[in-house]
C-alpha positions as CSV (number, residue, x, y, z in Angstrom):
1,X,0.0,0.0,0.0
2,X,2.8,2.4,0.9
3,X,5.3,1.2,-1.7
4,X,7.5,4.1,-3.0
5,X,6.2,6.4,-0.3
6,X,8.8,8.6,1.3
7,X,8.1,10.6,4.4
8,X,10.2,13.5,5.8
9,X,9.6,14.0,9.6
10,X,10.8,17.4,10.7
11,X,11.5,17.1,14.4
12,X,11.9,13.3,14.4
13,X,13.8,13.3,17.7
14,X,10.8,14.2,19.8
15,X,8.1,12.0,21.3
16,X,5.7,12.2,18.3
17,X,8.4,12.1,15.7
18,X,9.8,8.9,17.0
19,X,6.5,7.1,17.2
20,X,5.4,8.4,13.8
21,X,8.7,7.1,12.3
22,X,8.0,3.7,13.8
23,X,4.5,3.7,12.4
24,X,5.6,4.7,8.9
25,X,8.4,2.2,8.8
26,X,5.9,-0.5,9.7
27,X,3.8,0.7,6.8
28,X,6.6,0.3,4.3
29,X,7.7,4.0,4.0
30,X,11.2,5.1,3.4
31,X,11.6,7.6,6.3
32,X,13.8,10.7,6.4
33,X,14.2,12.6,9.6
34,X,15.8,16.0,10.5
35,X,17.4,17.7,13.4
36,X,19.5,20.9,13.6
37,X,22.7,18.8,13.7
38,X,22.1,15.2,13.0
39,X,25.7,14.2,13.7
40,X,25.7,15.7,17.2
41,X,22.1,14.7,18.1
42,X,21.7,11.5,20.2
43,X,18.2,10.6,18.8
44,X,17.6,8.9,22.1
45,X,13.9,8.2,21.4
46,X,14.8,6.5,18.1
47,X,17.3,4.5,20.0
48,X,14.8,3.5,22.6
49,X,12.4,2.3,19.8
50,X,15.4,0.5,18.1
51,X,14.7,2.2,14.7
52,X,17.5,4.8,14.4
53,X,19.4,2.6,11.9
54,X,16.4,2.4,9.6
55,X,16.1,6.1,9.1
56,X,17.8,8.5,6.7
57,X,18.9,11.3,9.1
58,X,20.0,14.7,8.0
59,X,20.6,18.2,9.3
60,X,18.1,21.0,8.7
61,X,17.5,24.3,10.3
62,X,13.8,25.3,9.7
63,X,14.5,29.0,10.2
64,X,17.1,28.8,7.4
65,X,15.2,28.8,4.0
66,X,18.2,27.5,2.0
67,X,18.6,24.6,4.5
68,X,14.9,23.7,4.0
69,X,15.1,23.9,0.2
70,X,18.2,21.7,0.2
71,X,16.6,19.1,2.4
72,X,13.4,18.8,0.4
73,X,15.3,18.5,-2.9
74,X,17.5,15.8,-1.4
75,X,14.7,13.7,0.3
76,X,12.0,14.4,-2.3
77,X,9.3,13.2,0.1
78,X,5.7,12.3,-0.8
79,X,4.6,13.3,2.7
80,X,6.1,15.9,5.0
81,X,5.3,16.0,8.7
82,X,6.3,19.2,10.5
83,X,6.6,18.3,14.2
84,X,9.5,20.7,14.9
85,X,9.6,23.7,17.1
86,X,9.8,24.6,20.8
87,X,7.2,22.4,22.5
88,X,7.0,23.7,26.1
89,X,4.2,26.1,26.9
90,X,6.0,27.1,30.1
91,X,9.3,27.8,28.4
92,X,7.5,30.0,25.8
93,X,6.8,32.6,28.4
94,X,10.6,32.9,29.0
95,X,11.6,32.7,25.3
96,X,8.7,34.1,23.3
97,X,10.7,35.3,20.3
98,X,12.6,32.0,20.0
99,X,9.3,30.2,20.3
100,X,7.7,32.2,17.4
101,X,10.8,31.7,15.2
102,X,11.0,28.0,15.7
103,X,7.3,27.4,15.1
104,X,6.0,30.1,12.7
105,X,9.1,30.9,10.6
106,X,9.8,27.2,10.3
107,X,6.2,26.5,9.1
108,X,6.4,29.4,6.6
109,X,9.8,28.2,5.2
110,X,8.5,24.7,4.6
111,X,5.3,25.9,2.9
112,X,7.2,28.3,0.7
113,X,9.8,25.7,-0.2
114,X,7.0,23.3,-1.3
115,X,5.4,26.1,-3.4
116,X,8.5,27.4,-5.1
117,X,10.2,24.1,-6.0
118,X,6.8,22.6,-6.9
119,X,7.5,19.3,-5.1
120,X,4.6,16.9,-5.3
121,X,4.0,16.2,-1.7
122,X,1.4,16.4,1.2
123,X,2.1,18.6,4.2
124,X,1.1,17.9,7.8
125,X,1.3,20.7,10.4
126,X,1.3,20.0,14.1
127,X,-1.3,22.3,15.6
128,X,-2.1,22.5,19.3
129,X,-5.2,22.5,21.5
130,X,-3.4,25.3,23.4
131,X,-4.5,27.7,20.7
132,X,-8.1,27.5,21.9
133,X,-7.4,28.9,25.3
134,X,-10.3,28.5,27.8
135,X,-13.4,27.0,26.2
136,X,-16.5,26.1,28.0
137,X,-17.8,23.4,25.6
138,X,-15.5,20.8,23.9
139,X,-13.6,22.5,21.1
140,X,-14.2,21.4,17.6
141,X,-12.7,22.5,14.2
142,X,-15.0,25.6,14.1
143,X,-14.2,26.9,17.6
144,X,-12.4,30.3,17.5
145,X,-8.8,30.5,18.8
146,X,-8.0,32.5,21.9
147,X,-4.3,31.7,22.7
148,X,-3.0,32.4,26.2
149,X,0.7,31.8,25.7
150,X,3.4,32.7,23.2
151,X,3.5,29.0,22.2
152,X,-0.2,28.9,21.6
153,X,-0.1,32.1,19.6
154,X,2.6,30.8,17.4
155,X,0.6,27.6,16.8
156,X,-2.5,29.5,15.9
157,X,-0.6,31.7,13.4
158,X,0.9,28.5,11.8
159,X,-2.5,27.0,11.4
160,X,-3.8,30.0,9.6
161,X,-0.7,30.0,7.3
162,X,-1.3,26.3,6.5
163,X,-5.0,27.1,5.7
164,X,-4.0,30.0,3.5
165,X,-1.5,28.0,1.4
166,X,-4.2,25.3,1.0
167,X,-6.7,27.9,-0.4
168,X,-4.3,30.2,-2.2
169,X,-1.9,27.8,-3.8
170,X,-3.9,24.5,-3.7
171,X,-1.3,22.8,-1.5
172,X,-2.3,19.5,0.2
173,X,-1.7,21.1,3.6
174,X,-3.4,19.9,6.8
175,X,-3.3,20.7,10.5
176,X,-3.9,18.1,13.2
177,X,-5.0,19.9,16.3
178,X,-3.8,17.5,18.9
179,X,-4.9,17.7,22.6
180,X,-2.5,16.5,25.3
181,X,-1.0,13.2,24.6
182,X,1.6,11.3,26.7
183,X,4.0,8.4,26.5
184,X,7.1,7.0,28.1
185,X,9.1,9.1,25.6
186,X,7.8,12.4,27.1
187,X,10.6,14.8,28.2
188,X,11.0,15.2,32.0
189,X,10.2,18.9,31.8
190,X,6.5,18.0,31.2
191,X,4.4,17.9,34.4
192,X,3.1,14.4,33.8
193,X,6.6,13.0,33.7
194,X,7.6,15.1,36.7
195,X,4.7,13.7,38.8
196,X,5.5,10.1,37.9
197,X,9.3,10.4,38.6
198,X,8.7,12.0,42.0
199,X,6.0,9.5,43.0
200,X,8.5,6.7,42.2
201,X,11.2,8.4,44.3
202,X,8.7,8.8,47.2
203,X,7.6,5.1,46.9
204,X,11.3,4.2,47.2
205,X,11.5,6.1,50.5
206,X,12.4,9.7,49.5
207,X,11.0,12.3,51.9
208,X,11.2,15.2,49.4
209,X,7.8,16.7,48.5
210,X,6.5,17.0,44.9
211,X,6.2,20.8,44.1
212,X,3.4,21.7,41.7
213,X,1.5,24.8,40.6
214,X,-2.2,24.9,39.8
215,X,-3.6,21.4,40.0
216,X,-7.2,22.4,39.3
217,X,-6.5,22.7,35.6
218,X,-8.2,20.1,33.4
219,X,-6.8,18.4,30.4
220,X,-7.9,16.0,27.7
221,X,-5.1,13.4,27.9
222,X,-4.5,10.6,25.3
223,X,-1.9,8.0,24.4
224,X,0.7,9.3,22.0
225,X,1.1,6.2,19.8
226,X,-2.6,6.4,18.9
227,X,-2.3,10.1,18.1
228,X,0.5,9.6,15.5
229,X,-1.8,7.1,13.7
230,X,-4.3,9.9,13.5
231,X,-1.6,12.1,11.8
232,X,-1.1,9.5,9.2
233,X,-4.8,9.1,8.6
234,X,-5.2,12.8,8.1
235,X,-2.7,12.6,5.3
236,X,-4.5,9.7,3.6
237,X,-7.8,11.6,3.5
238,X,-9.1,12.3,0.0
239,X,-8.7,16.0,0.4
240,X,-6.7,18.2,2.8
241,X,-8.5,19.2,5.9
242,X,-8.0,20.0,9.6
243,X,-9.0,17.7,12.4
244,X,-9.3,17.7,16.2
245,X,-7.5,14.7,17.8
246,X,-8.6,14.1,21.3
247,X,-10.3,11.6,23.7
248,X,-13.3,13.9,24.4
249,X,-12.8,13.3,28.2
250,X,-11.1,15.6,30.7
251,X,-9.4,15.0,34.0
252,X,-7.9,17.5,36.4
253,X,-4.1,17.5,37.2
254,X,-5.2,16.7,40.7
255,X,-6.9,13.6,39.4
256,X,-3.7,12.7,37.5
257,X,-1.6,13.1,40.6
258,X,-4.0,11.1,42.7
259,X,-4.1,8.3,40.2
260,X,-0.3,8.1,40.0
261,X,0.2,8.1,43.7
262,X,-2.8,5.7,44.1
263,X,-0.8,3.2,41.9
264,X,1.6,2.9,44.9
265,X,-1.2,3.0,47.5
266,X,-0.1,6.4,48.7
267,X,-2.2,9.5,49.6
268,X,-0.9,12.3,47.4
269,X,-2.0,14.9,49.9
270,X,0.9,13.9,52.2
271,X,3.5,14.3,49.5
272,X,2.5,17.4,47.4
273,X,3.2,21.0,48.0
274,X,1.4,23.7,46.0
275,X,3.7,26.6,45.1
276,X,2.3,29.9,43.8
277,X,5.6,30.7,41.9
278,X,4.9,27.6,39.7
279,X,1.6,29.1,38.4
280,X,1.9,30.3,34.8
281,X,1.3,34.0,34.0
282,X,-1.8,32.9,32.1
283,X,-3.0,29.3,31.9
284,X,-5.9,27.3,30.5
285,X,-8.4,26.3,33.2
286,X,-10.0,23.5,31.0
287,X,-8.8,22.0,27.7
288,X,-11.4,19.7,26.1
289,X,-11.7,18.4,22.5
290,X,-14.5,17.1,20.4
291,X,-13.1,14.4,18.0
292,X,-16.3,13.5,16.3
293,X,-15.1,14.8,12.8
294,X,-12.0,12.5,13.0
295,X,-14.3,9.6,14.0
296,X,-16.6,10.2,11.1
297,X,-14.2,11.1,8.3
298,X,-11.0,9.2,9.3
299,X,-12.5,6.3,11.3
300,X,-10.2,7.3,14.2
301,X,-11.0,7.3,17.9
302,X,-8.9,7.1,21.1
303,X,-9.0,3.7,22.7
304,X,-6.7,4.0,25.7
305,X,-8.6,5.2,28.8
306,X,-7.3,7.7,31.3
307,X,-6.6,5.0,34.0
308,X,-4.9,2.7,31.4
309,X,-2.8,5.6,30.2
310,X,-1.5,6.4,33.7
311,X,-0.8,2.7,34.4
312,X,1.1,2.4,31.1
313,X,3.2,5.5,31.9
314,X,4.1,4.4,35.5
315,X,4.9,0.9,34.5
316,X,7.1,1.9,31.6
317,X,9.1,4.1,34.0
318,X,9.4,1.3,36.5
319,X,10.6,-1.0,33.8
320,X,13.1,1.6,32.5
321,X,14.5,2.0,36.1
322,X,14.5,-1.8,36.7
323,X,12.0,-1.5,39.6
324,X,9.5,-4.4,39.0
325,X,9.1,-4.9,42.7
326,X,7.2,-1.6,42.8
327,X,4.7,-2.7,40.2
328,X,1.0,-2.9,41.2
329,X,-0.1,-6.4,40.1
330,X,-3.8,-5.8,40.8
């Protein structure tokens, strides 16, 4: 089915890039992947999945137009997945200009390169649920954006650019608006990973408290390997379109913390300290997606439940640390 298909994954070293590469390799694609300096990068996630040796790796700086042109000409992909850019909402408040450059300028350079060299390819843009801001009802594809961080603003602008190139230049360009999705490959700066690592330390006897900010926030959490399959399905659709990818169910950060600590039969209230300085300048109280369009047009829906997700994350970390004695066998 995927014979002669070539995919270029921009930002292949991240969580989504690694899982997407694995998926596409299993579907028979020839996969190219980029980083700013592929010779210096460790590609740790690709190593963990044992697929690094199967991928054509190259260096590309998305903010450098000549670098983008050169990479597209060399790889000549039939599908481009742009997953690159600064991914931390919290860091974007500290580095707003760099966040805009890595997300928006990178997107514009890729779109322009496709247009100018007239490469026959499909383009996927990694959107973000953060662009919606606070929404009362579950957000769908028609919900207006109201970004509340530099990261979210850059993602919203990139989505509009992709839509414009689709309409103005007839590019097959799509945006997947993904809500929060987690996996064992998630970087430790993300709060979900922080909670799990600290809970394991405490379960082993550590007396240090877990310090968190606002735990009343609610998120729509899903399983990352399922979400990269949705990316691929978006690109196989008959026409370019944008899709919400979410579970449709929300849980508070407090619930996430309680579930993680509950895995070890611990009361989280005895081990968590709320610190006002960890609150973000502006945050989203509730992030909730409506994935009905993806279900109807792509035949995609999330299958991993919240409780199953937390169990997968905790047990993957225990296995990584060779701590099977801490596993809950119930």
